[in-house]
Wavefront OBJ file of the C-alpha trace (Angstrom):
o trace
v 41.507 5.867 33.128
v 44.613 3.642 33.458
v 47.545 3.436 30.973
v 47.059 4.402 27.482
v 49.366 1.552 26.297
v 47.071 -1.092 27.706
v 45.597 -2.947 24.799
v 41.856 -2.346 24.479
v 40.928 -5.786 23.898
v 42.947 -7.041 26.880
v 41.379 -4.388 28.902
v 37.893 -5.616 28.006
v 38.804 -9.238 28.654
v 40.097 -8.294 32.068
v 37.127 -6.182 32.999
v 34.758 -8.985 31.869
v 36.588 -11.240 34.492
v 37.264 -8.706 37.178
v 35.017 -5.537 37.529
v 32.076 -6.507 35.346
v 31.731 -10.233 36.432
v 28.373 -11.091 37.759
v 28.970 -11.993 41.502
v 26.889 -13.993 43.939
v 27.687 -15.897 47.124
v 26.390 -19.219 45.765
v 27.419 -19.215 42.078
v 30.670 -17.245 41.790
v 34.129 -19.031 42.295
v 36.176 -16.521 44.215
v 40.009 -16.516 44.951
v 40.771 -15.168 48.531
v 44.037 -13.477 48.405
v 45.630 -12.532 51.870
v 47.955 -9.683 51.720
v 51.617 -10.551 51.797
v 53.382 -10.056 55.152
v 56.453 -8.447 53.676
v 57.254 -5.006 52.424
v 55.059 -2.796 50.147
v 56.905 -4.121 47.063
v 56.054 -7.594 47.934
v 52.534 -6.725 48.726
v 52.056 -5.152 45.157
v 53.632 -8.150 43.590
v 51.562 -10.649 45.434
v 48.215 -8.880 44.653
v 49.337 -8.722 41.083
v 50.329 -12.583 41.331
v 47.102 -13.379 43.017
v 45.096 -11.596 40.185
v 47.020 -13.931 37.702
v 46.077 -16.958 39.622
v 42.498 -16.209 39.999
v 42.347 -15.369 36.149
v 43.998 -18.854 35.458
v 41.476 -20.552 37.780
v 38.501 -18.729 36.356
v 37.859 -17.130 39.807
v 37.151 -13.522 40.969
v 39.973 -12.025 43.052
v 39.044 -10.995 46.607
v 41.578 -9.251 48.806
v 40.788 -10.525 52.276
v 42.865 -8.734 54.817
v 43.386 -5.086 53.798
v 44.761 -3.097 55.468
v 47.558 -5.609 56.254
v 48.791 -6.386 59.804
v 52.463 -5.687 58.863
v 51.877 -2.167 57.272
v 50.183 0.769 59.077
v 48.064 2.442 56.270
v 44.869 4.344 56.163
v 44.459 4.062 52.479
v 41.408 2.087 51.354
v 41.913 -0.826 49.104
v 40.253 0.975 46.177
v 43.125 3.376 46.444
v 45.535 0.907 45.665
v 43.886 -1.760 43.289
v 41.052 -1.814 41.059
v 38.670 -4.039 43.177
v 36.670 -6.957 41.714
v 32.848 -7.002 41.386
v 33.113 -9.569 44.306
v 35.063 -7.362 46.780
v 31.999 -5.328 47.758
v 29.983 -8.527 48.502
v 32.914 -9.719 50.623
v 33.081 -6.608 52.567
v 29.431 -6.569 53.295
v 29.753 -10.296 54.217
v 31.719 -9.228 57.351
v 28.644 -8.701 59.595
v 28.022 -11.952 61.665
v 31.138 -13.891 60.669
v 34.645 -14.788 62.271
v 37.095 -11.931 61.927
v 39.470 -12.437 59.155
v 42.907 -13.509 60.276
v 45.701 -11.458 58.938
v 48.890 -12.541 57.389
v 51.898 -12.295 59.655
v 55.560 -12.758 58.903
v 55.243 -16.323 60.345
v 52.184 -17.416 58.181
v 48.984 -16.672 56.370
v 45.484 -18.308 56.824
v 44.509 -21.400 55.004
v 40.994 -20.708 54.867
v 38.682 -17.667 54.992
v 35.389 -17.330 56.744
v 32.861 -16.322 54.198
v 29.369 -16.605 52.795
v 30.892 -17.584 49.329
v 30.320 -21.130 48.679
v 32.818 -21.733 45.866
v 35.848 -20.119 47.523
v 39.498 -20.912 47.670
v 42.119 -19.272 49.971
v 45.517 -18.699 48.370
v 48.195 -20.599 50.211
v 51.221 -18.590 51.286
v 53.423 -20.785 49.065
v 51.291 -19.974 45.916
v 54.154 -18.052 44.504
v 55.881 -21.379 43.702
v 53.204 -22.384 41.088
v 54.297 -23.054 37.592
v 51.076 -21.207 36.437
v 53.197 -18.046 36.859
v 54.965 -19.142 33.629
v 51.651 -19.240 31.664
v 49.731 -16.771 29.782
v 46.091 -17.626 29.601
v 45.175 -19.540 26.376
v 43.069 -16.739 25.115
v 46.044 -14.488 25.045
v 48.955 -16.814 24.523
v 49.178 -16.238 20.923
v 48.768 -12.307 21.091
v 50.950 -11.341 23.931
v 54.233 -12.382 25.135
v 54.584 -13.329 28.892
v 56.170 -10.097 29.624
v 53.431 -8.010 27.926
v 50.862 -10.039 29.811
v 52.230 -9.337 33.097
v 52.760 -5.620 32.375
v 49.073 -5.486 31.431
v 48.148 -7.223 34.523
v 49.883 -4.661 36.619
v 48.766 -1.666 34.533
v 45.288 -2.946 34.997
v 45.025 -4.078 38.676
v 47.246 -1.299 40.306
v 45.261 1.718 40.209
v 46.413 4.387 42.787
v 43.664 6.826 43.714
v 44.260 10.519 44.204
v 44.835 10.403 47.940
v 47.576 7.742 47.476
v 49.036 9.512 44.363
v 49.181 12.818 46.439
v 50.907 11.002 49.384
v 53.608 9.377 47.063
v 54.229 12.922 45.492
v 54.707 14.538 48.871
v 57.107 11.528 49.911
v 59.151 11.926 46.580
v 59.413 15.653 46.838
v 61.135 15.289 50.309
v 63.411 12.325 49.277
v 66.872 12.596 47.852
v 67.295 10.327 44.879
v 70.959 10.895 44.369
l 1 2 3 4 5 6 7 8 9 10 11 12 13 14 15 16 17 18 19 20 21 22 23 24 25 26 27 28 29 30 31 32 33 34 35 36 37 38 39 40 41 42 43 44 45 46 47 48 49 50 51 52 53 54 55 56 57 58 59 60 61 62 63 64 65 66 67 68 69 70 71 72 73 74 75 76 77 78 79 80 81 82 83 84 85 86 87 88 89 90 91 92 93 94 95 96 97 98 99 100 101 102 103 104 105 106 107 108 109 110 111 112 113 114 115 116 117 118 119 120 121 122 123 124 125 126 127 128 129 130 131 132 133 134 135 136 137 138 139 140 141 142 143 144 145 146 147 148 149 150 151 152 153 154 155 156 157 158 159 160 161 162 163 164 165 166 167 168 169 170 171 172 173 174 175 176 177
């Protein structure tokens, strides 16, 4: 599972704060991350940046509007990223609440309808935060900024077999020269 170069201690630390995190509507602080309205590269970068912001704020990452309005796809979220422990609760929460507003090129939602009581919705301008220049205190003496971001990407982005097969088919038919 994952990339063999991902530090085992860092992976355990990320697991504890992402997939193994106890999650409840009343007690868990969550970070709602609308999907970027821009191209696929921006979407992947934005999800990784949202993951970092969630970690820095000691919140669970929840992707709120997959599939995005600006990209036709049939891949489920878990074919693209490793979902947090709270993602499933959020998906179950869809019954009986207002539909999630999706990001468009013009704007992203400023709030998200949910039963989570300690929730924060990422603003569209979150990429301007100086927190992107920081490494969590627990790791600042052990890894560089670049090593930390590489680890976040390796950990979070987890293409499933269907997505990997689709990518392979696309690359087989593409001319790289």
